C-alpha positions as CSV (number, residue, x, y, z in Angstrom):
1,M,103.3,90.3,102.9
2,V,103.4,88.4,99.7
3,K,106.0,89.5,97.2
4,L,106.0,89.2,93.4
5,K,109.0,88.1,91.4
6,V,108.8,89.8,88.0
7,T,111.0,88.5,85.1
8,Q,111.2,90.2,81.7
9,I,110.9,87.6,79.0
10,R,110.5,89.7,75.9
11,S,112.1,92.8,74.5
12,D,110.4,96.2,74.6
13,I,111.7,97.1,71.1
14,G,108.8,98.1,68.9
15,G,106.5,98.5,71.9
16,K,104.6,101.6,72.9
17,Q,106.4,104.3,74.9
18,N,104.2,103.8,78.0
19,Q,105.1,100.1,78.0
20,R,108.8,101.0,77.8
21,D,108.4,103.5,80.6
22,T,106.5,100.9,82.8
23,L,109.3,98.4,82.4
24,R,111.9,101.0,83.5
25,S,109.7,102.0,86.5
26,L,109.6,98.4,87.5
27,G,113.4,98.3,87.3
28,L,113.6,96.0,84.3
29,K,116.2,96.9,81.7
30,R,116.9,93.7,79.6
31,I,115.6,90.2,79.0
32,R,115.9,87.9,82.0
33,D,116.2,90.8,84.4
34,V,114.4,89.9,87.7
35,V,112.9,92.2,90.4
36,V,111.0,91.4,93.5
37,K,108.2,93.8,94.4
38,E,105.5,93.9,97.1
39,D,102.1,92.8,96.0
40,R,100.3,96.2,95.9
41,P,97.7,97.6,93.5
42,E,100.2,100.0,92.0
43,F,102.6,97.3,91.0
44,R,99.7,95.0,89.8
45,G,98.6,97.8,87.5
46,M,102.1,98.2,86.1
47,I,102.4,94.5,85.6
48,N,99.1,94.4,83.7
49,T,100.3,97.0,81.3
50,V,103.3,94.9,80.3
51,A,101.8,91.4,81.0
52,H,102.8,90.2,77.5
53,L,106.5,91.1,78.2
54,V,106.9,89.6,81.7
55,T,106.2,86.6,83.9
56,V,105.1,86.9,87.5
57,E,105.6,84.4,90.4
58,E,104.5,84.8,94.0
59,V,107.3,84.6,96.5
60,D,106.8,84.2,100.3
């Protein structure tokens, strides 16, 4: 299964509470944190919520 490498590139300071909660749920705490998640609809929705704060790459 394809995996997604999610990297936080911007701070959540000044963001909405749901965006902060979404970053924490993804496992991101600070700028340049990286997590690898499976490519599933639940994670895609979370990534869409914070798309302006993260970058996403596909990893095999």
